C-alpha positions as CSV (number, residue, x, y, z in Angstrom):
1,M,4.9,108.2,-63.3
2,K,6.6,107.9,-66.7
3,L,6.5,104.5,-68.5
4,L,7.4,103.2,-71.9
5,A,6.0,100.2,-73.7
6,L,7.0,98.2,-76.8
7,E,4.9,95.7,-78.8
8,T,6.2,93.8,-81.8
9,S,4.5,90.4,-81.6
10,T,2.6,90.8,-85.0
11,E,3.4,92.4,-88.3
12,Y,2.7,95.7,-86.5
13,C,5.1,97.7,-84.4
14,S,4.0,100.0,-81.7
15,V,5.6,102.2,-79.0
16,A,3.6,104.0,-76.3
17,L,4.5,106.4,-73.5
18,Y,2.6,106.9,-70.2
19,L,3.0,110.3,-68.6
20,D,1.0,110.6,-65.3
21,G,-2.2,109.1,-66.7
22,A,-1.9,110.2,-70.4
23,I,-0.8,107.7,-73.1
24,S,0.6,108.6,-76.5
25,E,1.4,106.0,-79.1
26,R,3.1,105.4,-82.4
27,F,1.8,102.4,-84.4
28,E,3.0,101.2,-87.8
29,L,2.6,98.3,-90.1
30,V,6.2,97.2,-90.6
31,G,6.0,93.6,-91.8
32,Q,9.3,92.0,-90.9
33,K,11.2,95.3,-90.2
34,H,10.6,95.6,-86.5
35,S,14.3,95.7,-85.7
36,E,14.8,98.5,-88.2
37,R,11.9,100.7,-87.0
38,L,11.6,100.1,-83.2
39,I,14.5,102.2,-81.9
40,D,13.6,105.1,-84.1
41,M,10.0,104.9,-82.9
42,V,11.1,104.9,-79.3
43,A,13.3,107.9,-79.9
44,A,10.5,109.8,-81.6
45,V,8.0,109.1,-78.8
46,L,10.4,110.3,-76.2
47,A,11.4,113.3,-78.2
48,D,7.8,114.3,-78.8
49,A,7.2,114.4,-75.1
50,G,10.6,115.9,-74.2
51,V,11.4,112.9,-72.0
52,A,14.8,111.2,-71.7
53,L,15.1,107.4,-71.2
54,T,16.6,108.0,-67.8
55,D,13.5,110.0,-66.8
56,L,11.4,106.9,-67.0
57,D,10.2,104.7,-64.1
58,G,10.0,101.5,-66.1
59,I,9.5,99.8,-69.4
60,A,6.8,97.3,-70.4
61,Y,6.8,95.0,-73.3
62,G,4.5,92.6,-75.2
63,A,5.9,89.3,-74.0
64,G,4.0,87.1,-76.4
65,P,2.7,84.8,-77.6
66,G,3.1,85.8,-81.2
67,S,5.8,85.9,-83.8
68,F,8.9,84.2,-82.5
69,T,11.1,86.9,-83.9
70,G,8.8,89.7,-82.9
71,V,8.6,88.8,-79.2
72,R,12.3,88.3,-79.0
73,I,12.8,91.8,-80.5
74,A,10.5,93.4,-77.9
75,C,12.1,91.5,-75.0
76,G,15.7,92.1,-76.2
77,T,15.2,95.7,-76.9
78,T,13.5,96.2,-73.5
79,Q,16.3,94.5,-71.8
80,G,18.9,96.7,-73.5
81,L,17.1,99.9,-72.8
82,A,16.3,99.1,-69.2
83,L,19.8,97.8,-68.3
84,G,21.4,100.9,-69.8
85,A,19.0,103.2,-67.8
86,S,18.7,101.0,-64.6
87,L,15.0,100.6,-65.0
88,P,12.6,97.8,-64.0
89,V,10.5,96.0,-66.6
90,C,7.2,94.3,-66.9
91,G,6.1,91.7,-69.5
92,V,2.5,91.6,-70.6
93,C,0.8,88.8,-72.4
94,T,-0.3,89.9,-75.9
95,L,-3.6,88.0,-75.5
96,Q,-4.4,90.1,-72.4
97,A,-3.4,93.2,-74.3
98,L,-6.0,92.2,-77.0
99,A,-8.6,92.0,-74.3
100,Q,-7.7,95.3,-72.8
101,A,-7.9,97.1,-76.2
102,S,-11.2,95.5,-77.1
103,G,-13.5,97.7,-75.0
104,H,-15.4,94.7,-73.8
105,S,-15.5,93.0,-70.4
106,R,-15.9,89.3,-71.6
107,V,-13.2,88.5,-74.2
108,I,-12.1,85.4,-76.1
109,A,-8.6,86.3,-77.5
110,A,-7.2,84.2,-80.3
111,L,-4.1,84.8,-82.5
112,D,-3.2,82.8,-85.5
113,A,-0.3,80.6,-84.4
114,R,0.1,79.0,-87.9
115,M,0.7,75.3,-88.2
116,G,-3.0,74.7,-87.8
117,E,-3.2,76.2,-84.3
118,I,-4.1,79.3,-82.3
119,Y,-2.9,81.1,-79.3
120,H,-5.9,81.3,-77.1
121,A,-7.1,82.7,-73.8
122,V,-10.4,83.8,-72.2
123,Y,-10.6,86.9,-70.0
124,E,-13.3,88.6,-67.9
125,L,-12.9,92.1,-66.4
126,Q,-13.9,91.9,-62.7
127,Q,-13.7,95.0,-60.5
128,G,-11.1,96.6,-62.8
129,E,-8.9,93.5,-63.1
130,W,-8.6,91.0,-65.9
131,I,-9.2,87.5,-64.7
132,A,-8.0,84.7,-67.0
133,L,-10.8,82.1,-67.1
134,S,-8.7,80.1,-69.5
135,E,-5.0,80.7,-69.3
136,P,-3.0,81.5,-72.5
137,N,-2.4,78.2,-74.4
138,L,-1.7,76.7,-77.8
139,C,-4.5,74.7,-79.3
140,K,-6.5,73.7,-82.3
141,A,-9.4,76.1,-82.9
142,E,-11.9,73.3,-82.6
143,A,-10.5,72.4,-79.2
144,A,-10.4,75.9,-77.8
145,A,-11.6,76.2,-74.2
146,Q,-15.4,76.6,-73.9
147,V,-17.0,79.5,-72.1
148,I,-20.1,79.8,-69.9
149,G,-22.9,82.2,-70.7
150,E,-23.5,84.8,-73.4
151,G,-22.1,88.2,-74.3
152,W,-18.5,87.1,-75.2
153,Y,-16.5,89.2,-77.7
154,G,-13.9,87.6,-80.0
155,V,-10.7,89.4,-80.9
156,G,-7.6,88.6,-82.9
157,S,-6.4,87.0,-86.1
158,G,-7.3,83.5,-84.9
159,F,-10.9,84.4,-85.7
160,A,-9.9,85.3,-89.3
161,A,-7.8,82.2,-89.9
162,Y,-10.3,79.8,-88.2
163,R,-13.6,81.6,-88.4
164,D,-15.7,78.6,-89.1
165,A,-14.2,76.4,-86.4
166,L,-14.5,79.1,-83.7
167,Q,-18.0,79.9,-84.8
168,V,-19.0,76.3,-84.3
169,R,-17.2,76.3,-81.0
170,Y,-18.9,79.4,-79.6
171,G,-21.9,80.1,-81.7
172,S,-24.5,82.4,-80.2
173,Q,-22.3,83.0,-77.2
174,L,-20.4,85.5,-79.3
175,R,-21.9,89.0,-79.3
176,G,-19.3,90.1,-81.9
177,V,-15.9,89.6,-83.4
178,D,-13.0,91.8,-84.4
179,D,-10.7,89.5,-86.3
180,A,-8.4,92.4,-87.4
181,A,-7.5,93.4,-83.8
182,V,-3.8,93.2,-82.9
183,P,-2.0,93.9,-79.6
184,H,-1.0,97.6,-79.1
185,A,1.7,99.1,-76.9
186,A,-0.9,101.4,-75.4
187,A,-2.9,98.4,-74.1
188,V,0.3,96.8,-72.8
189,L,1.0,100.1,-70.8
190,A,-2.6,100.2,-69.5
191,I,-2.1,96.8,-68.0
192,A,1.4,97.3,-66.7
193,V,0.8,100.6,-64.9
194,S,-0.5,98.9,-61.7
195,T,2.5,96.6,-61.6
196,F,4.9,99.5,-61.6
197,E,2.8,101.5,-59.2
198,A,3.0,98.6,-56.8
199,G,6.8,98.4,-57.1
200,L,6.6,95.0,-58.7
201,G,8.6,95.6,-61.9
202,Q,11.3,93.0,-62.6
203,D,15.0,93.3,-63.0
204,A,15.7,93.7,-66.7
205,A,17.9,90.6,-66.7
206,L,14.8,88.5,-65.9
207,A,12.7,89.6,-68.9
208,Q,11.7,86.6,-71.0
209,P,9.4,86.0,-74.0
210,L,6.2,83.9,-73.7
211,Y,6.4,81.4,-76.6
212,L,3.9,78.6,-75.7
213,R,5.4,76.6,-78.6
214,N,8.8,74.9,-78.9
215,K,8.5,73.6,-82.5
216,V,8.7,76.5,-85.0
217,A,8.4,74.7,-88.4
218,L,6.4,71.9,-89.9
219,K,7.5,69.1,-92.2
220,T,6.1,69.1,-95.7
221,A,3.7,66.3,-95.0
222,E,2.4,68.1,-91.9
223,R,1.8,71.3,-93.9
224,E,-0.1,69.4,-96.6
225,Q,-2.2,67.7,-93.9
226,I,-3.2,71.1,-92.4
227,A,-4.1,72.5,-95.8
228,R,-6.4,69.5,-96.4
229,E,-8.1,69.9,-93.1
230,K,-8.7,73.7,-93.6
231,H,-10.3,73.0,-97.0
232,A,-12.2,69.9,-96.1
């Protein structure tokens, strides 16, 4: 099976290729230049492997949550490539991709959502499958879903932005934290493989980003209030 994956939900841009069990990836810090770099990275990954777009069996993408612009770029580019090559697609939650890449089986994933909130989910690996014990949601760090037991590992920028609040929330239940972790296309691929193998890829026209938030900007008074709360 030959699969491609795109992930652009943070300031990083990554493209990965799955060839019968082996995954190769390109990963770059691009800031806001995803649209300028993504297609070139796709072309490079395919060229390195000697694979044409039409040779693929499907395309996966990081559906979000994350940067509004970033998740739209991944989704839109996936649609364009897949429609042109008549390929199925699979969207993967970026929070689950964080869990996949962590190397741990009990994971609290949190991305900084700005505006005083985080994108948050809790996952546990059970018999090779990720089970969401708390589904992806948007919340204040201090209101993040609680977990049962010890041995949890925290990943994502939410732990950097709201370290104190999340430490209070989870305390000794955390065995460690990687607050620099970001979603990777390779992790998106690792999750999506089983979907494509089961023949459950979607029509490209049905691909949609996962936003979790409708409001994308704060009023001045709201920004000032959040700043006061973070420094209280």
